[in-house]
C-alpha positions as CSV (number, residue, x, y, z in Angstrom):
1,M,-109.5,42.7,-35.0
2,E,-106.3,40.4,-36.3
3,D,-106.5,38.0,-39.2
4,D,-106.2,34.7,-38.0
5,R,-107.2,32.7,-40.8
6,P,-105.4,29.6,-42.2
7,V,-102.1,30.7,-44.1
8,P,-100.4,28.5,-47.3
9,L,-98.5,26.5,-45.3
10,D,-101.4,25.1,-43.2
11,E,-102.3,23.1,-46.4
12,Y,-99.1,21.1,-46.0
13,P,-99.0,18.3,-43.1
14,V,-96.0,19.8,-41.5
15,H,-97.9,20.8,-38.3
16,Q,-95.8,20.0,-35.1
17,V,-98.5,21.6,-32.4
18,A,-102.2,22.8,-32.6
19,L,-101.5,26.2,-33.8
20,S,-101.5,27.8,-37.5
21,M,-98.3,27.7,-39.3
22,K,-98.5,31.2,-39.1
23,H,-97.7,30.7,-35.1
24,V,-94.7,29.3,-33.4
25,A,-95.2,27.4,-30.3
26,T,-93.6,29.7,-27.9
27,G,-94.7,33.1,-26.8
28,D,-91.3,34.4,-26.5
29,R,-90.7,37.4,-28.1
30,N,-87.2,36.1,-29.5
31,A,-88.3,33.5,-31.2
32,Y,-86.6,33.4,-34.4
33,D,-86.3,31.4,-37.9
34,R,-83.0,32.1,-40.2
35,C,-80.3,31.5,-42.1
36,I,-76.8,32.5,-43.4
37,F,-74.7,32.1,-46.2
38,H,-71.0,32.3,-47.2
39,L,-69.7,32.7,-50.1
40,F,-66.1,33.1,-51.5
41,D,-63.3,32.6,-54.2
42,H,-60.4,30.4,-53.0
43,A,-57.9,33.6,-53.8
44,G,-59.7,35.5,-50.7
45,R,-60.3,38.2,-53.0
46,A,-64.2,38.3,-52.7
47,L,-66.3,37.2,-49.6
48,L,-70.1,37.3,-49.7
49,I,-72.0,37.0,-46.8
50,L,-76.0,36.9,-46.9
51,G,-79.2,35.7,-44.9
52,L,-82.8,36.3,-44.1
53,G,-84.5,36.4,-40.9
54,V,-88.1,35.5,-39.4
55,Y,-89.5,36.9,-36.0
56,P,-92.8,35.8,-35.9
57,N,-93.5,37.1,-32.2
58,T,-92.5,40.9,-33.5
59,G,-94.1,40.4,-36.7
60,V,-90.5,41.3,-38.7
61,I,-88.9,39.7,-41.4
62,D,-85.3,40.8,-42.7
63,A,-82.6,40.2,-44.6
64,Y,-79.1,41.5,-45.5
65,A,-76.0,41.2,-48.0
66,T,-72.4,42.0,-47.5
67,L,-69.8,41.8,-49.5
68,R,-66.1,42.4,-49.1
69,I,-63.6,43.1,-51.6
70,G,-60.3,44.6,-50.7
71,D,-61.0,47.1,-47.9
72,T,-64.7,47.9,-48.9
73,L,-67.5,46.3,-47.7
74,H,-70.4,46.9,-49.8
75,A,-74.2,46.3,-47.7
76,V,-77.2,46.3,-48.4
77,R,-80.2,45.6,-45.5
78,A,-84.2,45.2,-45.7
79,G,-86.8,44.7,-43.3
80,D,-90.6,44.4,-43.5
81,A,-93.8,43.3,-41.8
82,L,-93.8,39.6,-41.8
83,G,-96.5,38.5,-44.4
84,D,-98.6,35.0,-44.2
85,D,-96.8,33.0,-46.7
86,R,-93.9,32.0,-45.2
87,T,-92.4,30.0,-48.0
88,D,-92.1,33.6,-49.5
89,L,-88.3,34.6,-48.9
90,S,-88.1,37.8,-49.8
91,V,-88.0,41.3,-48.6
92,G,-86.9,44.5,-50.6
93,P,-84.2,43.7,-53.3
94,L,-83.1,40.4,-51.6
95,R,-84.6,37.0,-52.1
96,I,-84.2,33.2,-51.0
97,T,-85.7,30.3,-53.8
98,V,-85.5,27.0,-52.5
99,D,-85.4,25.1,-56.2
100,Q,-84.7,21.9,-54.3
101,P,-84.9,21.1,-50.2
102,L,-81.6,20.5,-49.1
103,R,-79.6,20.8,-52.5
104,R,-80.1,23.7,-54.6
105,L,-81.1,27.4,-53.8
106,R,-81.3,30.7,-55.7
107,L,-79.6,33.6,-54.2
108,E,-80.6,37.3,-55.2
109,C,-79.9,40.9,-54.5
110,A,-81.9,43.0,-57.4
111,A,-79.6,46.4,-58.5
112,D,-80.5,49.7,-57.3
113,P,-82.0,51.4,-60.3
114,D,-80.4,55.0,-59.0
115,D,-76.9,53.6,-58.2
116,P,-75.4,50.9,-60.6
117,A,-72.5,50.7,-58.8
118,S,-74.6,49.0,-55.8
119,L,-74.3,45.5,-54.8
120,S,-76.2,42.7,-56.6
121,Y,-76.2,39.3,-57.6
122,D,-77.8,36.2,-59.3
123,L,-76.5,33.1,-57.9
124,T,-77.0,29.2,-57.7
125,W,-76.0,27.5,-54.6
126,T,-75.7,23.5,-55.1
127,A,-75.2,21.2,-52.2
128,D,-72.0,18.6,-52.3
129,F,-72.8,17.3,-49.1
130,P,-76.0,16.2,-47.2
131,A,-76.7,18.6,-44.3
132,L,-75.6,17.9,-41.1
133,W,-77.0,18.4,-37.7
134,E,-75.0,20.6,-35.3
135,P,-75.2,20.1,-31.6
136,H,-78.6,21.2,-29.9
137,H,-77.3,24.7,-28.4
138,T,-78.8,26.4,-25.2
139,Q,-77.4,29.2,-22.9
140,R,-78.6,30.4,-19.9
141,R,-78.3,33.8,-17.8
142,G,-79.1,32.3,-13.9
143,A,-81.9,30.3,-14.4
144,R,-83.6,31.9,-17.6
145,L,-83.0,30.1,-20.9
146,T,-81.9,33.0,-23.1
147,L,-80.9,30.7,-26.4
148,E,-82.4,28.0,-27.6
149,G,-81.2,26.8,-31.4
150,R,-81.4,24.1,-33.6
151,R,-79.1,24.4,-36.7
152,F,-78.0,22.6,-39.4
153,V,-74.9,23.1,-41.8
154,Q,-74.1,22.4,-45.3
155,A,-71.4,22.8,-48.0
156,G,-71.8,23.2,-51.7
157,R,-70.9,25.5,-54.4
158,P,-71.8,28.4,-55.9
159,C,-72.1,29.8,-59.5
160,G,-73.4,33.2,-61.2
161,V,-72.7,36.6,-60.9
162,I,-71.7,39.2,-58.4
163,R,-71.7,43.1,-59.2
164,A,-70.5,45.6,-57.3
165,G,-68.6,48.9,-57.4
166,G,-69.1,48.9,-61.0
167,E,-67.3,45.6,-61.5
168,E,-69.0,42.2,-62.4
169,I,-67.5,39.3,-60.9
170,P,-67.9,35.7,-62.0
171,V,-68.8,32.9,-59.6
172,A,-67.5,29.6,-61.0
173,A,-68.5,26.6,-59.0
174,G,-64.7,25.1,-59.3
175,E,-63.2,28.2,-58.0
176,W,-65.5,29.3,-55.1
177,T,-66.8,27.6,-52.2
178,A,-69.7,28.2,-50.2
179,T,-71.3,26.9,-46.8
180,R,-74.7,27.9,-45.4
181,D,-76.5,27.6,-41.9
182,R,-80.0,27.1,-41.0
183,S,-81.4,27.5,-37.6
184,W,-84.5,28.2,-35.5
185,G,-85.6,28.7,-32.1
186,V,-85.0,31.4,-29.4
187,R,-82.2,33.8,-29.6
188,P,-81.7,37.3,-28.4
189,I,-83.3,40.1,-30.4
190,P,-82.7,43.8,-29.8
191,G,-85.2,45.5,-27.1
192,E,-84.8,42.2,-24.6
193,E,-85.6,43.5,-21.1
194,R,-82.8,44.1,-18.7
195,G,-82.8,42.9,-15.0
196,R,-81.5,41.1,-12.1
197,L,-80.1,38.2,-13.7
198,E,-78.2,40.3,-16.3
199,E,-76.8,42.2,-13.4
200,E,-75.7,39.2,-11.4
201,F,-74.8,36.8,-13.8
202,A,-72.8,39.1,-16.3
203,T,-70.3,37.6,-19.0
204,E,-66.8,37.3,-18.0
205,G,-65.6,35.9,-21.6
206,F,-66.9,34.1,-24.5
207,H,-64.8,32.0,-26.6
208,W,-66.2,30.5,-29.6
209,I,-64.9,28.7,-33.1
210,W,-67.5,27.4,-35.8
211,C,-65.5,25.8,-38.8
212,P,-67.5,24.3,-41.8
213,V,-65.0,22.8,-43.9
214,R,-65.6,21.6,-47.6
215,F,-62.9,19.1,-49.1
216,D,-63.3,17.6,-52.7
217,D,-64.7,14.1,-51.0
218,R,-65.5,15.1,-47.7
219,F,-67.1,17.7,-45.4
220,L,-65.6,18.6,-42.0
221,M,-67.6,20.7,-39.3
222,V,-66.1,21.5,-36.0
223,V,-67.6,24.1,-33.4
224,A,-66.7,24.6,-30.1
225,Q,-68.0,27.2,-27.8
226,E,-66.1,28.0,-24.1
227,D,-66.7,30.0,-20.6
228,A,-63.9,32.3,-19.6
229,D,-62.3,29.7,-17.5
230,G,-62.4,27.0,-20.8
231,Y,-65.4,25.3,-19.4
232,R,-66.9,24.0,-22.5
233,T,-70.7,24.5,-23.5
234,L,-70.8,23.6,-27.3
235,N,-68.4,20.8,-28.5
236,D,-68.8,18.9,-31.9
237,A,-66.4,17.6,-34.6
238,T,-67.6,15.5,-37.4
239,L,-66.4,14.0,-40.5
240,V,-69.0,13.8,-43.6
241,R,-68.2,11.3,-46.5
242,P,-71.0,10.4,-49.0
243,G,-71.9,6.7,-48.5
244,L,-70.6,6.5,-45.2
245,R,-71.8,6.7,-42.0
246,D,-70.5,10.4,-40.3
247,R,-67.3,10.1,-37.9
248,Q,-66.7,11.6,-34.6
249,L,-63.4,13.4,-34.2
250,G,-63.1,13.7,-30.9
251,W,-63.0,16.7,-28.5
252,P,-61.0,19.5,-31.0
253,R,-58.7,22.0,-29.2
254,A,-57.5,24.8,-31.1
255,D,-53.8,26.8,-31.2
256,I,-54.7,30.3,-32.8
257,T,-52.1,32.4,-33.9
258,Y,-53.4,36.0,-33.4
259,R,-52.4,39.1,-35.3
260,P,-50.2,41.0,-32.6
261,G,-52.0,43.5,-30.5
262,T,-55.6,42.0,-31.6
263,R,-57.5,39.0,-30.9
264,H,-57.8,38.3,-34.7
265,P,-56.4,35.1,-35.8
266,E,-54.5,34.9,-38.8
267,R,-53.7,30.9,-38.8
268,A,-54.8,28.0,-36.5
269,V,-54.2,24.5,-35.7
270,I,-57.5,22.8,-35.0
271,H,-56.1,19.5,-33.3
272,L,-58.6,16.3,-33.7
273,I,-58.5,12.4,-33.0
274,G,-58.8,10.0,-36.4
275,P,-62.1,8.0,-37.0
276,D,-60.1,4.9,-35.2
277,G,-60.0,6.7,-32.3
278,H,-56.0,6.9,-31.8
279,K,-54.5,8.7,-34.4
280,P,-54.4,12.4,-34.0
281,L,-55.4,14.5,-37.2
282,E,-54.6,18.4,-37.5
283,L,-57.0,20.6,-39.2
284,G,-54.8,23.6,-40.4
285,A,-56.4,27.1,-41.4
286,E,-55.0,30.2,-43.1
287,V,-57.2,33.0,-42.9
288,L,-57.8,34.6,-46.8
289,A,-60.6,37.1,-45.9
290,S,-62.5,38.8,-43.0
291,L,-65.8,40.0,-42.5
292,P,-66.8,41.6,-39.1
293,L,-70.6,40.6,-38.4
294,A,-71.1,43.4,-36.4
295,V,-70.2,45.8,-39.7
296,G,-72.9,45.8,-42.1
297,A,-74.5,42.3,-41.3
298,G,-76.5,42.8,-38.4
299,Y,-75.0,40.8,-35.8
300,P,-74.6,42.0,-32.3
301,P,-72.6,44.4,-31.3
302,A,-73.7,46.5,-34.4
303,D,-74.6,50.1,-33.7
304,D,-76.4,51.1,-36.9
305,W,-79.1,47.9,-37.3
306,Q,-79.4,44.4,-35.8
307,H,-81.5,41.4,-36.9
308,G,-85.2,41.6,-35.8
309,T,-85.5,45.6,-35.4
310,W,-88.2,46.9,-36.8
311,R,-87.7,49.8,-39.3
312,G,-91.2,50.3,-40.7
313,R,-92.5,48.7,-44.1
314,D,-90.5,48.3,-47.3
315,W,-87.2,49.6,-45.4
316,T,-84.3,49.5,-47.5
317,D,-80.6,50.6,-46.8
318,R,-77.6,50.2,-48.9
319,R,-74.4,51.6,-48.1
320,T,-70.3,50.9,-47.9
321,Y,-68.1,50.8,-45.3
322,D,-64.1,51.5,-45.4
323,L,-62.6,48.4,-43.7
324,S,-59.0,49.9,-43.8
325,D,-59.5,51.7,-40.3
326,P,-60.2,49.3,-37.6
327,A,-60.8,52.3,-35.3
328,A,-63.2,53.5,-37.4
329,H,-65.3,50.0,-36.5
330,P,-64.3,49.7,-33.0
331,L,-67.6,47.2,-32.2
332,A,-66.6,44.8,-34.5
333,A,-63.8,43.3,-32.4
334,Y,-66.7,42.7,-29.8
335,G,-68.2,40.4,-32.0
336,V,-68.2,37.0,-34.4
337,I,-65.7,37.7,-37.1
338,D,-66.2,35.2,-40.4
339,H,-62.6,34.2,-42.3
340,A,-62.6,32.7,-45.4
341,A,-59.9,30.3,-44.7
342,R,-57.7,27.2,-46.5
343,F,-58.0,24.6,-44.7
344,T,-55.4,21.2,-44.5
345,L,-56.4,17.9,-43.6
346,D,-54.2,14.8,-44.0
347,G,-52.7,15.7,-46.8
348,Q,-55.6,17.5,-48.6
349,T,-56.4,21.1,-49.2
350,G,-60.1,22.3,-48.8
351,Y,-61.9,25.6,-48.0
352,G,-64.5,27.0,-45.5
353,I,-65.3,29.6,-42.6
354,F,-63.1,29.8,-39.8
355,E,-65.7,31.7,-37.5
356,H,-64.2,33.3,-34.5
357,G,-65.4,35.3,-31.6
358,S,-63.3,36.0,-28.8
359,F,-64.2,38.5,-25.6
360,G,-63.3,38.9,-21.9
361,R,-61.5,36.9,-20.2
362,H,-60.4,33.2,-21.6
363,D,-57.9,31.2,-19.6
364,P,-57.0,28.8,-21.9
365,S,-55.8,31.7,-24.4
366,G,-54.4,33.9,-21.6
367,F,-56.6,36.8,-22.2
368,T,-57.3,38.3,-18.5
369,G,-60.1,40.6,-19.7
370,F,-62.0,42.6,-22.5
371,D,-59.2,44.7,-23.2
372,S,-56.7,41.7,-23.3
373,V,-54.9,41.1,-26.5
374,A,-52.3,38.8,-27.9
375,P,-48.6,40.1,-27.8
C-alpha cells in the first residue's frame, strides 16, 4: 500500500485544495513544477543554463546544467524518484537552495570525483528587481487543453565560481547577468499518448520570442507567441522600475535578422510603444552566445534525454557536445534556442536572453514550411 502520510510542507498554511501538499489538484500525468536559470558574462564567452523540475503524477524529479564555452557544451543531467520533502531541491550532484524567497538563491553542482574536468559550480543568485508575472499561458490541440502554465520571471546578478574543462571561471556580479523563470501547471512530457486530435490538428507553424532584459535601473520583459498565419496567442511587454508601477509597452513587433540559410537570429529590433502610449521605442538585440535547449538541457526535441523521463533511481549523466558542426545536432534547429544578448533601449545598454524558436510556416517572416530558411 502507498505511504500517504502527511509530508513536511503540510505543516505550513499554504494549501490551495483539500489535499496533502504531496499531491496536485489534477490527475493529468503532465503536471509539472520547475525552474530555469540563465547566467552569462557580458562578453558572451560563457553561457550557463540550469534548471530543476518536479513531475508529481509520474513520481519524477530531475535537473540539468549546461555550459557553453566556445564550441564546447558541458552537460550534467540527473533524475530520481520524487520524495516527500518538496523543499529539498536537489537531485544527484545538482542542488538549488532558496536562501531568501524571491530574493536570493544558491545554485550548486558538485564535481565528479572521477573527472576533475567535468562541470561544477557554486553560485549565488541575487535579484535586482521584483518578480514579474508573465501572462497566463494556455494551448489547445482541438478541444483538448495541452498546456496551462503560470510563470514568473526575474532578473538579477550572480557571483561565485564555475569550473569546467580544467578551467576555473570567476563569476562577478558586475560582469555577469542572470535571469530566471519559475513555472508550474500542465505541460507535455515524454510518453504522451497520440491520437486523433494530434493527427487532425497538426501544428503548421510555431513562432516564439521570450526576452527578459536587465538594465541598471529597470527590467523589461517581452514575450510573443504566434501561429503559422501570425495570429498571436501570447503577448506582453512590461517595464519594471523599482518604486514605480509596472508599465505596459504595447504590442511588441520584432524584426529579426537571421544568419543566411538558417533561422538562427544574429540581431533583432523589437518595436514597442512608450509608457505615454504614443512614443515608439526600439529594443535592439545583438546575440553574443547561443545554447540550443534540445542539446543537453532536455527540452524537445532532444533525442538523448527529456524532462520528466524516468531513468531509474539515482541516475546521473555527464557528457560534452561539440557544437561546431550544426549537422551533428540536426534536431537543435527544431527546438527553442536561448541566446545571451546585449540590448539597447532609449540610450541605455542592458543584458538578457533572446529566446527564440521558429518552426514550420510563419507568414509574417516569409517562412513557408519546416524546410524554409532565411535567404
